[in-house]
N, C-alpha and C positions, 0 to 999 in steps of 0.2 A: 219668633222665627217662622218664617211662609213653608208652606206644605210641600213647596220645590226645595228648598232648602233644605229641607229634612228629606225629600227623598234624594238629592246628591249626595250628602253627606252617608246614607243607606248605602248608596253605589259605593261610594268612597271606599268605606269601610269594609264591603264585605269585597271588593277587587284586593283592597291589601291584607284583608284576612286568606283570602285566595293562595296571593302571593307568598303568603308566610308559612300558609300546609306545604306547600308544592314544590318551590325554591324553585320553578322552571322557567322564571320570565314568561309566564302567560299572560298574568292580569296588569301589572304592574303600568301598563301604560294606559289603563281605562279608569287608573287613579287616578290621574295626571289630569285625564280629560274632565272626570266628577269632580278634580279641585277646581279648574277654571269655571264650570257649569254654578258650581257652591258661589262664583264671588259674581259671576253674573245675576244666581239667583237673588243674593241678599242685595244688591243695587238695584230689583225688582223690575230687571230683563223680561224679556218677551221669551216666551216657553219656547217657540219655535228657535231662538238665536242661543237656547241654552243646550238646547240636544245638539242642532249643526255645529257651535263649538266643542261640547263635548267629544262627538266623533271625529272633528278634525284635528283637534289636538290631540286625542288618543291616535290617532293613524300616525300623523307626523312626528307623532312620540315612535311610535310604532314605527318607521319609518327611516328615520335618521337616527334614531341610539340602539335600539337592537342590536343592529351589528359590532358597533363596538361591546356593548355590553357581554354580548356570545364570545364574545373575543376576549375579554375581560376575565370572565366567568369560569370559561373554559381551558385556557391557559396550563395549568396544574393539571389538567386530567389526565389520567395514568389509560393508557389505551392495555383493552383488556381482549381477553381469546384469538380469533381471528385475524381483528384488526391489529394486534402487540406483534403479527408475522412480516407487516410491511417494513421495507429498509434491512431484513434480518437475512443472511445468507445460508445459504442450504448446500445440499449437494447430491445430486444428478443418482439416484442407485439403480433406475431404469432409465433409456432410451427415451427421449423427449423428442416425440415426432407432432405435429397437429396433425398434419395430415391422415396419420394413423389415428388418431387421439388416442396416442398410446405413454403413458409419464411417466414417472415419481420421484421425490426427491426426499431429504432426509432432513428435516429439520428441529434440531433441541430436544434427540432420539425419537420421534415421530415421522413416520411414512404420512407424506402427501400426494396426491394428484396433481401432476404437474403440465404446465401447458407455458412455451415458449410467447414472448411478446410481440414478434415477428412470424409470421407461417415461413414458412420454406429454411426456418433455422431447426438442425438436428441434435441434439445434445448430447454428448455418450456421459457413461456413467462416469463417475469420477469428477464431472466436471464442476468448479463452483460457481454459485447463481445467487443474486440478488432479487429477492421477494420484490415486484414493482407493484403488485396485486393482487386484489383474491375474490373471483368468480365461482358464488356458489360455493363449491367445495373444491375447489383447483383451484393453485397457487398456480400465477404470472410471475415468471422469469424473466431474466435475461442474465445473458455473462454478466460478471463482475470483472471489470476491467483493469482492476489491482492485481484479479490474478490470472486473467491471460497475458498480463506481460508479463509474469514469473511461468508460466509455461510456454511463451515464448523461447524465455532466457535459456530454461534447462531444457528445451529439445535443440536447439540450435549447438554444432559438431563446437567445439572447444580446441581451438589450436594450439 
């Protein structure tokens, strides 16, 4: 076995070992490149061709398969901490006014500073809002359209 085959096998094994240890899709792409380089080295290909193919195959695998792999592996990921707030409902407990920089909501029994998604919209206490984003330690909210319809129907005079 030539020295280059041995070298590429070491790169292949190390890449796989790092991937197994981290489980973070960090080096599996280089294992693919090293596998191609092992094959070229076994057929006594030129060293520059082995290196070129190693990098080309690694980058192609990274570019084309990583988005698919990330989507597949993160499919069942449970959102935790702050990112679990997005999509939940909250109740305004203190008037939200972006211009004055004031406002608070309660969500899950916890008080959070809040700002509206659009400037110029003031929300009064008791308003039900949807959390659309988190910016630092502030929740970015918008009026829940379903709750706005219910509030409009309750405020209309009954005939």
